[in-house]
N, C-alpha and C positions, 0 to 999 in steps of 0.2 A: 504493500499500500505505500502511495506517496502522497506528500502534502507539500505543496509550494505555498510558502507562508510569505505574507508581506506584512510590514509594520504600516500600517494607515492611520491617518486623521481621521478619516471617514470612509464608508464604502456603501454603495447603494446596487441594489438589483432590481431592474424592470423587465417586465414581461408585457408585451404587446404594448408598449408604451406606458404601462402604469407601473407606479412603485410596488414593489413585492415585499422588499425588506431593506433594512439598512442599521448601520452601527456608527457609533460615534469612534473614539479614538480605542485602537485595539489591534487585532490581527485578522486579516482576510486569509483563509485557507482553502486553496483549489485543491480538490481531492481526486486522485486517479487511482482505480482499484483494477489490480492486474490478475490474471487468471489463478494464480497461486493464492491469492488473499482469501482469507476467510473471515467470517463476523467476530471470531474470537481474536483479532489483531485490534479491532476497535478501540479497545480500551487503552491498549498500548499505544497507539497513536495519538488519541485524545490526551492521555497524560503527557506524552511528550510534547504535543503543541501547547499545552497549558503551562508546561514546567521550563520551556526553552527560553532561556534569558536572552533576548533581545531589545530591553528596554534599558535605557540609560539611568544610573544611579546618580548621587549628588555629585559624582566627580565625571559624569560623563560615560562611563565604561559600561558595557552591555553585561549588567548583572542582574536585573531584575527581569522576573517573567509576568505574565499576563495577570495573574491574580495578585502579584505585588502592586501592580498599579492601577488595579481596579478597570482593566481593559475589556472591552467586549469582542466578541468572536462572530465572526461570519464563516461558515462553511459552504462552499460551492462544489458541486460535482463538475468534473473536468476530464473525460474519458481520453482527450488526446495526450495528457500527462503519461499515460501507458503506452504510447506510440513507439514503434521501434523506427528510428530514424537512420540507423547505420548503413543501409543500402539505397541506391537510387535517390530520386528526387520527390519521391512521394511517400509519405508516412504509410506504415503498416498497423493495423490495429488488431493483429492475430494476439498480442499479450495483453490487450485488455479483456476484462471480465465480461462475459455477456450481458447485455442489459438488463434482464430480469433478476439475474443473481446479483449483480453488482447494486441495483437499486436497494435490494435487501440490505446488503451491508452498509451502504451509504445511509440509509434511514437509521439503522442501529447506532452508526457512528455519531449522527446528529442527536439521537434520544440519550447516548452515554454522555455527549458533551453537554447536553441541557441539565442533566443531573448532576455534573461535577462543576459546573461554572453558572454565574448567575445571569449573565447576558450573553445568550448564544440565539444567532439568527441563521437562516440557510437561504439556499436557491431552490428551484424546483427541478427535481430529476428530470434529464433527457428533455430539456425544453429549451428553446433558443432564448437567452437572456441576454441583455443589455448590463454589463456591469461597469460602474464608473467607481473611482477611488483617488484618493488624495494619498499617493505613497508618501511615507516618513521617513526620510534619510536619503536616498532608497535604503531600505533594509529588506532584502529578500533571501530566503533560505529553502532549501530542497531538504525535507525530512523523509526518512523512509523506514519502515519497520517490517 
C-alpha cells in the first residue's frame, strides 16, 4: 500500500463542480492499493501517516506529527500510484488491486483513520475528482507498508 502525503495549508475535493470535502492545515494523503495489499495493512498505514514527523517544531525541524500539531487529514484513493512505469511510455496498471477489492480496503483505511484521528475527510472512490490544495513547504513524501 502506498501513500503519497503532502503537508498542506488546505485541500478541497470537488465532484461535478460541487464541494465534496475539505480540510484546513494538515496532510493530504493519496492512497494507492496494490495487488498484494490486504485490509490488515490499513492500520499500519494509518499509524504511519499519523505518526510521520513532517511538521516543524519551535526550531523549525521536522519533529512533530499530525496529532502534535492538531492537523487535519484527507485521504483520497489514487490507483495511478500503483502503476508500473518502468517500461515504455504508457503506464501499466497490472500491479493495482482490482477496483472492487481495492474499494473495500480503502473504505477500511478511511474508517480506521476516523477511529484514530479527530478530523478525517476523504474523496469518493473511483470517481473523477478535482483536487485543489495549497502545499505547505512543499513537503511531500511517499510512504509504503
